[in-house]
Backbone bond lengths (Angstrom), bond angles and torsions (degrees), N, CA, C in turn:
res aa  C-N    CA-C-N  psi(-1)  N-CA   C-N-CA  omega(-1)  CA-C   N-CA-C  phi
1 M - - - 1.489 - - 1.510 110.53 -
2 M 1.384 116.09 129.45 1.397 120.12 178.33 1.553 110.73 -67.51
3 K 1.309 117.62 139.17 1.442 120.62 -178.82 1.546 111.44 -123.73
4 S 1.343 112.57 149.77 1.397 120.48 171.75 1.576 109.63 -84.48
5 M 1.318 118.96 161.53 1.454 120.86 176.22 1.496 109.10 -88.65
6 T 1.327 120.34 -8.77 1.424 123.74 -179.23 1.498 109.50 -95.18
7 G 1.349 118.48 127.12 1.444 122.24 178.14 1.512 111.92 -171.39
8 F 1.341 112.43 171.34 1.490 118.49 178.53 1.493 107.35 -151.13
9 G 1.418 110.08 141.18 1.506 115.91 177.37 1.534 108.54 -142.91
10 R 1.324 116.67 144.77 1.484 121.77 174.33 1.441 110.36 -141.20
11 Y 1.326 117.92 141.22 1.470 120.15 -177.65 1.556 107.29 -154.38
12 E 1.351 114.14 139.77 1.487 122.20 175.43 1.525 109.11 -115.58
13 F 1.323 114.24 135.59 1.480 116.71 -179.95 1.551 104.75 -133.55
14 S 1.372 113.75 127.73 1.476 118.54 179.52 1.543 108.90 -112.51
15 S 1.321 114.57 140.09 1.504 119.60 175.54 1.508 106.56 -141.68
16 G 1.409 112.46 106.74 1.462 117.26 -172.40 1.494 113.14 61.53
17 D 1.348 117.74 -122.19 1.479 121.39 -179.15 1.465 109.12 -94.53
18 R 1.349 122.67 4.67 1.441 124.98 -179.24 1.566 109.60 -96.95
19 K 1.363 114.21 140.66 1.471 115.43 177.68 1.557 103.20 -134.14
20 F 1.310 116.42 126.31 1.503 126.09 177.94 1.528 105.66 -109.35
21 T 1.325 117.09 132.75 1.452 124.31 174.92 1.568 107.64 -128.28
22 V 1.322 114.74 126.72 1.447 120.17 179.68 1.562 109.75 -126.39
23 E 1.346 117.08 130.31 1.431 122.88 171.58 1.483 112.01 -118.13
24 V 1.291 120.55 139.18 1.467 124.40 -179.19 1.569 108.16 -129.89
25 K 1.316 111.97 133.09 1.464 119.59 177.77 1.560 109.95 -128.87
26 G 1.314 118.53 136.92 1.401 119.35 179.57 1.491 114.73 -136.15
27 V 1.364 119.01 143.54 1.492 123.82 178.60 1.538 102.07 -136.50
28 N 1.388 113.09 172.91 1.435 118.23 -174.61 1.534 111.85 -75.28
29 H 1.322 115.25 149.63 1.464 122.71 -177.94 1.499 107.64 -162.63
30 R 1.389 116.37 155.86 1.476 115.95 -176.71 1.509 113.21 -68.28
31 Y 1.322 117.64 -27.15 1.507 121.76 178.25 1.467 108.97 -144.16
32 L 1.332 121.61 -175.68 1.431 126.48 -175.13 1.545 109.91 -82.48
33 D 1.312 117.29 108.95 1.449 123.80 179.27 1.481 108.21 -117.54
34 V 1.351 117.18 113.28 1.458 120.03 -172.64 1.555 109.44 -112.49
35 S 1.266 113.73 138.15 1.537 121.82 175.57 1.500 106.65 -125.39
36 V 1.365 117.40 124.18 1.430 122.94 178.99 1.493 114.42 -118.19
37 R 1.350 117.72 123.81 1.434 121.37 -179.43 1.572 104.31 -120.08
38 M 1.342 110.66 124.76 1.531 115.45 -176.55 1.535 109.57 -160.92
39 P 1.345 117.43 163.93 1.459 119.47 178.62 1.480 112.14 -57.11
40 K 1.356 117.90 151.44 1.410 121.47 -176.69 1.504 113.92 -60.15
41 K 1.333 117.71 -28.52 1.509 119.58 -179.12 1.495 109.57 -67.56
42 F 1.319 122.08 -14.55 1.497 125.55 -178.04 1.537 109.68 -97.91
43 N 1.339 120.44 -3.72 1.469 120.24 -176.46 1.533 112.78 -54.56
44 F 1.297 113.69 -29.71 1.487 118.14 -179.01 1.517 113.01 -64.10
45 Y 1.370 115.66 -23.07 1.444 119.86 -175.22 1.572 111.32 -96.41
46 E 1.308 118.68 2.28 1.515 119.27 -172.22 1.540 110.35 -56.82
47 T 1.354 120.17 -43.19 1.427 121.92 -179.87 1.498 111.68 -62.70
48 A 1.308 119.95 -40.27 1.401 125.20 178.37 1.546 109.69 -66.15
49 V 1.342 119.83 -38.95 1.435 120.77 176.80 1.513 111.52 -63.28
50 R 1.354 118.18 -46.35 1.462 120.02 178.75 1.537 111.70 -60.95
51 T 1.346 116.13 -41.42 1.468 119.35 178.28 1.557 113.72 -61.70
52 L 1.332 113.84 -38.97 1.456 118.01 178.88 1.476 112.43 -68.50
53 L 1.351 117.38 -35.17 1.497 119.40 179.27 1.508 111.66 -65.11
54 K 1.318 118.28 -30.92 1.518 121.47 -176.92 1.515 109.75 -66.00
55 Q 1.351 118.03 -14.67 1.443 118.29 176.35 1.574 111.29 -76.25
56 Y 1.374 112.44 -16.08 1.493 117.26 -176.19 1.547 112.97 -115.07
57 A 1.305 116.55 -15.58 1.480 118.55 -175.67 1.516 112.18 -149.46
58 S 1.295 117.96 139.68 1.441 123.12 179.50 1.465 114.36 -114.88
59 R 1.306 116.23 -20.89 1.515 122.70 179.28 1.494 110.14 -141.34
60 G 1.341 114.54 157.93 1.514 118.53 176.63 1.509 111.88 117.87
61 K 1.311 116.26 157.78 1.457 121.16 175.96 1.555 103.72 -96.20
62 V 1.363 113.70 113.69 1.452 120.01 -173.67 1.579 109.24 -114.14
63 D 1.332 115.38 126.14 1.442 118.90 174.79 1.511 108.51 -111.19
64 I 1.367 114.92 130.22 1.488 126.41 -176.10 1.498 109.79 -114.60
65 F 1.361 117.94 120.96 1.460 121.40 179.27 1.480 105.32 -116.69
66 I 1.379 115.38 125.57 1.430 122.15 -178.44 1.592 110.45 -122.68
67 S 1.292 116.34 123.88 1.533 118.17 175.05 1.501 107.52 -123.45
68 Y 1.334 112.38 155.62 1.555 119.56 -173.24 1.477 108.69 -143.61
69 E 1.383 111.93 138.20 1.460 120.05 176.56 1.499 109.11 -126.72
70 D 1.311 116.73 135.11 1.452 121.37 172.84 1.539 110.19 -120.94
71 L 1.274 117.42 104.44 1.447 121.70 -176.17 1.508 115.66 -90.15
72 S 1.369 116.89 1.61 1.460 119.69 -179.27 1.545 110.73 -65.85
73 Q 1.352 113.44 155.89 1.446 120.05 -176.26 1.531 111.80 -86.48
74 N 1.275 115.48 -18.49 1.550 119.86 -177.85 1.525 113.43 -102.81
75 Q 1.305 117.35 29.04 1.440 117.44 -179.61 1.576 110.65 -78.83
76 L 1.378 116.33 -18.86 1.435 118.30 178.85 1.544 106.70 -121.58
77 S 1.397 114.23 148.82 1.469 117.36 175.87 1.562 108.29 -136.02
78 L 1.353 113.69 158.30 1.452 122.67 -175.30 1.511 107.40 -97.35
79 K 1.353 119.43 124.87 1.419 124.41 -176.96 1.550 109.17 -113.36
80 Y 1.367 115.19 134.86 1.443 120.84 179.11 1.551 109.49 -107.25
81 N 1.346 115.80 126.52 1.417 121.13 -178.14 1.533 109.30 -99.05
82 E 1.324 114.67 91.16 1.469 122.11 -175.16 1.532 112.50 -61.09
83 V 1.289 114.19 -44.48 1.546 119.85 -176.68 1.558 107.10 -60.49
84 L 1.321 119.07 -46.72 1.418 122.00 -177.89 1.498 112.02 -66.29
85 A 1.305 115.92 -38.30 1.530 122.49 176.87 1.587 108.34 -61.14
86 R 1.257 120.29 -43.23 1.446 122.21 176.89 1.470 114.44 -62.10
87 E 1.400 115.34 -35.17 1.456 120.15 177.96 1.523 109.40 -67.79
88 Y 1.339 114.32 -41.23 1.529 118.35 177.10 1.510 111.33 -60.08
89 M 1.321 116.50 -43.74 1.498 120.66 -178.96 1.529 111.28 -67.38
90 K 1.275 116.89 -35.09 1.452 120.66 175.37 1.487 111.90 -62.98
91 C 1.362 114.95 -44.92 1.414 121.22 -179.08 1.546 112.51 -66.31
92 F 1.369 115.64 -35.52 1.487 121.19 178.85 1.511 108.28 -67.58
93 G 1.313 117.92 -38.61 1.545 122.11 178.48 1.508 109.89 -62.33
94 Q 1.359 118.56 -45.57 1.437 124.80 176.57 1.499 112.61 -56.70
95 M 1.333 112.30 -44.57 1.508 118.23 -179.27 1.544 110.50 -63.70
96 K 1.347 116.53 -40.28 1.434 120.19 -179.29 1.500 110.59 -61.74
97 Q 1.307 119.47 -45.37 1.482 123.63 -179.13 1.559 111.74 -69.80
98 E 1.342 114.12 -39.82 1.486 114.65 -175.62 1.482 112.06 -74.37
99 F 1.324 120.18 -34.49 1.487 122.61 -176.86 1.487 111.40 -105.21
100 E 1.328 119.83 -1.27 1.458 124.05 -179.44 1.538 111.22 51.25
101 I 1.280 114.91 54.97 1.496 121.21 178.14 1.477 111.36 -112.95
102 E 1.302 116.10 166.79 1.467 121.51 -179.79 1.500 111.27 -69.72
103 Y 1.290 115.41 134.88 1.502 121.51 178.24 1.503 109.47 -92.51
104 D 1.342 113.93 96.28 1.494 119.99 -169.81 1.570 110.36 -120.79
105 I 1.330 115.32 38.18 1.526 118.68 -174.88 1.522 106.62 -82.74
106 R 1.362 113.08 128.61 1.467 121.05 175.33 1.554 108.18 -113.11
107 V 1.354 112.64 171.84 1.482 117.69 179.36 1.589 109.50 -63.75
108 S 1.337 117.01 -38.21 1.422 120.40 178.90 1.501 111.19 -62.73
109 T 1.346 115.72 -35.88 1.469 117.41 -179.88 1.516 110.11 -69.27
110 L 1.332 117.35 -40.36 1.495 119.92 -175.75 1.520 108.63 -71.63
111 A 1.355 117.58 -33.02 1.491 121.65 179.95 1.511 111.13 -65.93
112 R 1.329 116.32 -27.42 1.475 118.58 179.17 1.525 114.72 -78.28
113 C 1.317 117.40 -12.42 1.487 123.09 179.59 1.494 108.65 -67.51
114 P 1.384 119.33 139.16 1.399 123.23 -176.81 1.516 113.78 -58.56
115 E 1.394 113.07 136.48 1.450 122.36 176.17 1.528 116.88 69.48
116 V 1.290 116.47 2.68 1.469 118.20 175.50 1.551 109.31 -73.35
117 L 1.282 115.13 -46.25 1.527 120.98 172.76 1.517 107.18 -117.95
118 T 1.338 117.84 127.00 1.429 122.67 -179.84 1.538 110.38 -133.60
119 M 1.322 114.59 152.80 1.479 120.49 177.43 1.528 105.21 -99.11
120 E 1.334 114.19 130.81 1.493 120.93 177.12 1.482 111.70 -129.13
121 E 1.305 112.06 143.80 1.528 118.88 178.82 1.459 108.80 -79.10
122 Q 1.333 116.87 129.26 1.473 120.97 -179.10 1.479 112.46 -68.13
123 G 1.221 116.61 143.73 1.464 120.91 176.07 1.508 111.44 -66.81
124 E 1.351 115.03 146.87 1.490 120.47 -177.30 1.524 109.73 -115.96
125 D 1.320 115.68 152.79 1.387 120.41 174.41 1.462 113.44 -63.89
126 E 1.323 122.16 111.47 1.455 124.74 -171.81 1.559 109.41 -64.47
127 E 1.323 120.28 -37.62 1.382 122.32 -178.12 1.553 109.69 -66.43
128 E 1.361 116.07 -45.35 1.470 120.27 179.04 1.525 110.55 -64.93
129 L 1.342 118.12 -39.34 1.413 120.84 177.88 1.570 110.73 -63.49
130 W 1.324 118.41 -42.75 1.445 120.97 179.59 1.558 112.09 -66.81
131 N 1.309 116.54 -36.26 1.505 120.81 178.34 1.529 108.30 -60.63
132 G 1.315 116.53 -43.91 1.476 118.31 -178.47 1.454 111.91 -67.80
133 L 1.326 115.90 -40.96 1.489 121.91 179.93 1.536 110.41 -67.41
134 K 1.348 116.84 -36.93 1.410 120.92 -177.45 1.544 110.93 -68.66
135 N 1.343 114.21 -40.33 1.496 119.24 176.68 1.550 109.51 -57.11
136 A 1.343 117.04 -47.53 1.425 121.91 179.96 1.488 113.62 -62.98
137 L 1.372 116.34 -37.86 1.473 122.65 179.96 1.545 109.86 -67.64
138 E 1.359 113.68 -47.84 1.453 115.71 179.09 1.496 114.69 -61.87
139 G 1.319 117.75 -37.11 1.432 120.51 176.14 1.529 113.16 -64.49
140 A 1.317 116.25 -43.50 1.492 120.28 175.95 1.499 111.82 -66.21
141 F 1.334 116.13 -43.31 1.475 117.81 -178.55 1.559 113.72 -66.49
142 E 1.351 114.65 -28.98 1.465 119.26 178.16 1.532 110.11 -69.17
143 R 1.286 113.68 -43.32 1.536 118.30 178.42 1.506 112.14 -67.50
144 F 1.320 112.67 -38.31 1.502 122.71 175.47 1.526 109.25 -57.30
145 S 1.312 113.50 -49.16 1.454 121.06 178.32 1.480 113.49 -60.60
146 E 1.301 114.65 -40.24 1.542 119.72 179.69 1.483 114.01 -66.30
147 T 1.316 114.91 -39.68 1.524 116.88 178.75 1.491 109.15 -70.15
148 R 1.386 119.44 -35.39 1.452 120.18 177.71 1.505 112.68 -68.61
149 A 1.345 116.77 -34.73 1.450 119.28 175.27 1.523 112.87 -68.07
150 A 1.322 116.70 -42.40 1.468 119.94 174.52 1.459 114.86 -58.06
151 E 1.362 115.91 -43.23 1.461 121.48 177.87 1.498 110.15 -67.65
152 G 1.365 119.01 -35.39 1.393 122.35 -179.60 1.523 110.72 -67.30
153 E 1.336 119.35 -33.71 1.464 121.76 175.86 1.518 111.21 -65.76
154 N 1.345 115.97 -37.31 1.460 120.03 -179.35 1.489 108.77 -67.33
155 L 1.365 117.15 -39.96 1.488 122.92 179.34 1.533 109.03 -62.53
156 K 1.330 112.76 -44.94 1.490 118.76 -177.66 1.542 109.35 -59.85
157 K 1.309 117.95 -46.05 1.423 125.27 -178.53 1.522 109.93 -58.76
158 D 1.358 113.81 -46.28 1.480 118.53 -177.67 1.544 111.13 -67.45
159 I 1.315 117.49 -38.61 1.467 120.96 -179.57 1.522 109.35 -69.91
160 L 1.309 118.48 -37.93 1.502 118.69 179.00 1.562 109.75 -65.19
161 E 1.293 116.80 -36.34 1.494 118.61 176.95 1.517 110.67 -64.01
162 K 1.316 115.93 -39.70 1.486 119.46 -177.23 1.568 105.83 -72.30
163 L 1.281 121.89 -37.48 1.412 122.32 175.14 1.489 112.44 -60.79
164 S 1.310 119.53 -37.67 1.468 122.84 -179.59 1.514 108.98 -67.14
165 L 1.377 115.13 -38.69 1.525 119.35 176.54 1.534 111.27 -65.28
166 M 1.304 116.82 -39.47 1.463 123.58 175.34 1.567 111.35 -59.18
167 E 1.297 114.09 -42.78 1.503 118.68 178.34 1.535 111.40 -61.11
168 E 1.308 113.97 -39.20 1.499 120.44 177.86 1.513 109.17 -63.87
169 L 1.303 118.72 -44.75 1.453 124.21 -178.80 1.576 109.89 -62.41
170 V 1.363 114.18 -44.52 1.419 119.94 -178.13 1.512 110.25 -63.92
171 A 1.381 116.03 -39.82 1.457 119.57 179.04 1.570 111.77 -66.13
172 K 1.298 116.37 -33.86 1.440 121.06 179.17 1.539 110.00 -69.33
173 I 1.326 116.88 -38.27 1.455 119.72 175.97 1.520 113.44 -65.39
174 E 1.373 112.29 -41.16 1.526 120.73 177.47 1.485 109.86 -62.40
175 T 1.320 120.05 -40.75 1.453 124.95 179.99 1.517 112.66 -69.87
176 R 1.331 114.04 -36.66 1.441 118.13 -174.18 1.558 112.06 -74.59
177 S 1.336 116.61 -31.82 1.451 122.15 -173.18 1.508 115.40 -50.90
178 P 1.327 122.79 -48.37 1.505 123.94 179.95 1.556 108.78 -60.42
179 D 1.386 116.93 -39.19 1.430 118.18 -178.33 1.526 114.31 -63.07
180 I 1.354 114.22 -34.65 1.453 121.03 179.31 1.559 109.33 -57.02
181 L 1.322 116.39 -46.18 1.479 119.53 -178.62 1.531 110.56 -67.46
182 T 1.353 117.97 -41.72 1.480 120.08 176.02 1.473 112.06 -57.97
183 E 1.346 116.27 -43.00 1.492 119.21 -175.59 1.574 106.93 -71.13
184 Y 1.359 115.66 -36.35 1.467 116.99 -179.34 1.516 113.45 -66.20
185 R 1.383 113.89 -37.98 1.431 118.31 177.16 1.530 112.97 -64.40
186 A 1.390 114.69 -38.90 1.442 118.61 178.74 1.547 110.65 -64.85
187 R 1.333 115.68 -40.61 1.507 117.66 -177.48 1.526 108.75 -70.38
188 L 1.325 117.65 -38.15 1.445 121.45 179.43 1.539 111.48 -65.07
189 M 1.329 117.27 -39.32 1.443 123.59 177.89 1.533 109.57 -63.10
190 E 1.314 115.42 -41.43 1.474 119.88 -178.18 1.531 108.72 -64.72
191 K 1.352 114.68 -42.53 1.423 117.31 -179.41 1.536 113.38 -62.13
192 V 1.359 113.86 -44.23 1.483 121.00 -179.64 1.523 106.70 -59.75
193 K 1.315 117.23 -47.32 1.545 117.98 -177.71 1.523 110.48 -61.71
194 E 1.282 117.34 -31.10 1.492 118.92 178.58 1.546 112.07 -68.68
195 L 1.368 113.48 -37.77 1.457 118.54 -172.66 1.563 109.04 -91.45
196 V 1.228 117.24 -39.09 1.512 119.58 -174.49 1.525 111.73 -126.91
197 E 1.329 116.11 127.31 1.467 115.97 -176.36 1.540 112.83 -71.46
198 D 1.392 114.49 -36.61 1.501 117.10 179.66 1.519 106.50 -89.02
199 S 1.308 117.92 90.42 1.496 119.52 -179.88 1.505 112.19 -67.23
200 Q 1.279 121.83 -18.44 1.478 126.15 179.78 1.502 107.58 -61.10
201 I 1.305 120.94 -34.32 1.441 123.04 -176.87 1.504 109.11 -63.96
202 E 1.294 118.30 -34.72 1.390 123.81 -174.00 1.560 115.55 -93.83
203 E 1.349 116.88 0.74 1.415 120.99 -174.69 1.517 112.49 -59.56
204 G 1.326 121.21 -43.20 1.438 125.41 178.37 1.484 111.95 -62.46
205 R 1.320 116.66 -48.09 1.506 120.78 -178.67 1.543 108.73 -66.92
206 M 1.320 116.52 -35.24 1.419 119.07 -177.72 1.569 107.86 -67.87
207 A 1.347 117.80 -40.42 1.487 121.67 179.56 1.506 109.15 -61.48
208 A 1.364 117.49 -45.65 1.434 122.60 176.52 1.485 113.95 -58.22
209 E 1.325 114.83 -41.74 1.483 119.91 -179.94 1.505 109.83 -63.59
210 I 1.350 115.89 -42.27 1.503 119.45 -177.33 1.556 108.34 -66.76
211 V 1.325 118.09 -37.60 1.490 121.16 178.76 1.515 111.36 -61.44
212 L 1.370 112.59 -44.54 1.500 118.39 177.88 1.479 113.34 -62.50
213 Y 1.338 115.81 -42.33 1.456 121.28 177.82 1.513 110.63 -65.22
214 A 1.335 117.46 -43.34 1.468 121.44 179.75 1.496 109.95 -59.16
215 D 1.344 117.63 -43.75 1.482 121.05 -177.76 1.548 109.78 -66.56
216 K 1.296 115.59 -33.07 1.503 119.22 -176.53 1.534 110.27 -72.75
217 I 1.309 119.44 -36.92 1.426 122.02 -177.07 1.529 115.61 -96.19
218 C 1.370 115.33 -1.95 1.408 119.33 -169.81 1.606 109.89 -69.10
219 T 1.282 116.92 126.21 1.467 122.41 179.86 1.481 114.61 -117.85
220 D 1.353 116.87 20.08 1.494 121.32 -177.17 1.443 113.22 -56.12
221 E 1.422 117.78 -44.51 1.430 119.75 -178.17 1.482 113.97 -66.36
222 E 1.356 114.22 -39.68 1.492 119.73 178.95 1.518 110.07 -65.07
223 I 1.298 118.00 -40.29 1.447 119.82 179.23 1.522 113.10 -66.54
224 V 1.310 116.35 -40.12 1.455 120.78 179.51 1.601 108.05 -63.93
225 R 1.341 115.00 -43.36 1.476 119.02 179.54 1.553 111.60 -66.21
226 L 1.312 115.30 -38.64 1.444 119.36 178.58 1.591 110.59 -61.90
227 K 1.312 112.60 -47.63 1.484 115.96 178.36 1.578 111.10 -57.90
228 S 1.319 114.05 -40.64 1.452 120.23 179.05 1.542 110.76 -61.05
229 H 1.362 115.93 -45.75 1.434 121.21 -177.76 1.526 111.89 -66.27
230 I 1.329 116.28 -37.93 1.464 121.93 177.06 1.500 109.64 -62.91
231 G 1.339 117.47 -44.15 1.499 119.91 177.77 1.524 111.49 -65.53
232 H 1.318 114.08 -39.39 1.480 118.70 179.59 1.531 111.67 -62.05
233 M 1.362 115.40 -43.17 1.433 119.24 178.75 1.470 113.08 -65.10
234 R 1.326 116.25 -36.16 1.522 117.91 176.72 1.470 109.08 -63.61
235 D 1.347 119.84 -43.83 1.460 122.23 179.46 1.514 111.64 -62.29
236 T 1.304 115.58 -40.23 1.511 119.78 -177.71 1.535 110.26 -68.89
237 L 1.351 118.12 -31.81 1.472 119.33 178.10 1.482 113.12 -66.12
238 D 1.379 116.80 -17.94 1.476 121.33 179.00 1.556 111.78 -89.45
239 E 1.301 116.12 -8.03 1.484 119.07 175.81 1.519 109.17 -68.42
240 K 1.351 114.54 162.88 1.470 118.90 -169.16 1.485 110.67 -76.69
241 E 1.318 121.80 -66.05 1.445 122.18 -173.68 1.538 111.71 -142.26
242 G 1.346 117.73 167.32 1.422 125.29 173.54 1.477 113.66 66.47
243 V 1.365 117.48 39.42 1.490 118.91 -172.59 1.550 108.62 -104.61
244 G 1.304 119.50 0.44 1.468 120.14 -174.15 1.539 113.76 -59.26
245 R 1.312 116.20 -47.70 1.468 118.76 -179.37 1.521 112.34 -65.49
246 K 1.314 115.12 -40.31 1.500 118.49 177.00 1.531 112.41 -61.13
247 L 1.340 115.25 -45.85 1.433 118.67 177.30 1.514 114.95 -62.47
248 D 1.300 114.93 -33.20 1.476 120.18 177.89 1.546 108.89 -65.93
249 F 1.274 117.11 -44.36 1.467 121.80 176.32 1.514 112.79 -59.16
250 I 1.348 117.39 -46.10 1.472 119.62 177.52 1.496 113.03 -60.34
251 A 1.376 113.40 -39.70 1.498 116.84 179.10 1.531 113.02 -62.91
252 Q 1.325 113.70 -36.51 1.482 118.97 177.62 1.491 111.03 -62.77
253 E 1.336 116.62 -43.04 1.491 119.56 177.21 1.492 111.04 -64.02
254 M 1.359 118.51 -42.28 1.438 120.47 177.61 1.545 112.10 -60.07
255 N 1.259 114.74 -40.66 1.497 119.44 -178.89 1.567 109.44 -65.24
256 R 1.322 116.75 -34.83 1.440 122.11 179.50 1.545 110.46 -64.84
257 E 1.350 114.27 -43.90 1.523 118.57 177.83 1.548 110.45 -66.18
258 A 1.318 117.61 -38.66 1.473 120.87 -179.16 1.564 110.58 -63.69
259 N 1.352 114.38 -41.76 1.432 119.40 -179.84 1.510 109.81 -63.89
260 T 1.357 118.78 -41.18 1.476 120.58 176.31 1.489 114.20 -62.45
261 I 1.303 117.95 -40.45 1.449 121.86 176.10 1.529 112.63 -61.36
262 L 1.382 114.33 -42.28 1.464 120.03 177.79 1.514 111.67 -63.36
263 S 1.382 116.37 -40.69 1.443 119.89 -177.74 1.569 111.01 -68.62
264 K 1.308 116.86 -29.67 1.460 120.70 179.73 1.536 113.14 -83.54
265 A 1.350 115.73 -21.96 1.437 121.11 -175.33 1.492 111.51 -58.61
266 N 1.350 118.56 128.72 1.419 125.48 175.54 1.498 107.77 -127.55
267 D 1.397 113.38 32.82 1.424 120.38 -176.77 1.506 107.19 -147.31
268 L 1.318 116.18 135.16 1.477 120.89 -176.50 1.531 112.94 -62.69
269 E 1.309 114.73 -37.59 1.472 116.62 -179.40 1.477 113.05 -66.90
270 V 1.353 117.36 -44.08 1.435 124.09 177.48 1.516 111.71 -64.23
271 S 1.292 114.24 -40.72 1.533 119.93 176.52 1.459 109.87 -60.37
272 G 1.345 118.71 -43.13 1.487 122.76 -179.45 1.528 110.44 -64.02
273 H 1.335 116.18 -41.71 1.505 117.57 176.46 1.482 114.15 -66.86
274 A 1.353 115.26 -38.17 1.524 120.44 178.03 1.544 109.28 -63.30
275 I 1.276 117.13 -41.60 1.490 121.68 177.33 1.489 110.27 -61.22
276 G 1.356 116.04 -43.13 1.453 123.59 178.55 1.553 108.94 -60.63
277 L 1.327 116.40 -41.69 1.472 119.75 177.15 1.474 112.81 -59.37
278 K 1.369 115.91 -48.37 1.476 120.78 179.53 1.468 111.64 -61.64
279 T 1.280 120.35 -36.34 1.466 126.71 -179.51 1.535 108.34 -63.09
280 E 1.355 114.69 -50.51 1.462 117.46 -177.91 1.549 112.90 -67.71
281 I 1.367 115.56 -34.87 1.431 119.26 177.48 1.555 110.45 -64.97
282 E 1.326 116.37 -42.50 1.474 119.37 174.99 1.486 111.90 -59.67
283 K 1.279 119.27 -40.49 1.508 122.56 178.67 1.571 108.47 -63.28
284 I 1.317 114.78 -41.50 1.490 119.45 176.23 1.472 113.63 -61.81
285 R 1.337 114.31 -42.28 1.474 119.08 179.29 1.521 110.59 -62.16
286 E 1.336 118.74 -42.07 1.409 123.37 178.16 1.603 111.29 -58.78
287 Q 1.280 112.20 -43.10 1.507 116.67 179.90 1.523 110.05 -68.71
288 I 1.284 117.25 -38.96 1.509 121.14 -178.82 1.519 109.79 -62.34
289 Q 1.300 121.81 -31.32 1.432 122.54 177.83 1.492 113.09 -57.24
290 N 1.345 118.31 -19.85 1.465 120.16 -177.64 1.583 111.92 -98.65
291 I 1.376 115.31 0.18 1.447 118.37 -175.64 1.519 110.28 -93.68
292 E 1.325 116.97 135.44 1.476 120.48 -179.05 1.513 111.38 -66.14
């Protein structure tokens, strides 16, 4: 299924007292550009996060936002530094002797000394933490992929409509071409009659002039190639994924043929249809920029 590079996904996953929340946003980009914002404790998993995303996206600028809550009561623990406490007591004894002051040290006094008692965050099971994060990531990536697929279907529908309009314009150019030669022959004959009474003398030269003119304005090759490109783009739109670059190349070729038709056009009606072709091709190219 064809996908757009624009999408959004959000998912929350809870495991016990832990809550993982992941948000994913994507816009168009030439290649896969990933930005991950998450708590420092998850930095170790950044490579795994990027690897997991590649299963769901191959192009686009993707921003991933990860938040984490731990509501458990035992996430912090109190640590007693016995070695440092002994050093404090040793220094207090030296101060008592040196200054001949009362030795009134209590447990509460010692506990208030820096670094004797400290709060430390308890270590967590890395595998359990990753499993919770992975579930949240997969949920968000699935929804992100779904929105990209839905937008991709809308883009496909719009492009197909524009291709149908292009086919109509090409058919009009193809139908108009023989009439241009007929009208040119009539105008040329009228001119000859005005200048030379015996038009039979100029018949050979007139035929040669018409042949040269026909060769100059002939767009048969361009029309055949345009029809082929339109068919090729329709087939490409039915491919599964990763068609953005291919579609862009086809659109460039279509634009080249439309430019050639416009440069050869010596008729207002054909010129108008060729401009219409270029307009539709440009609209298609804008849409293609959003396709993965």
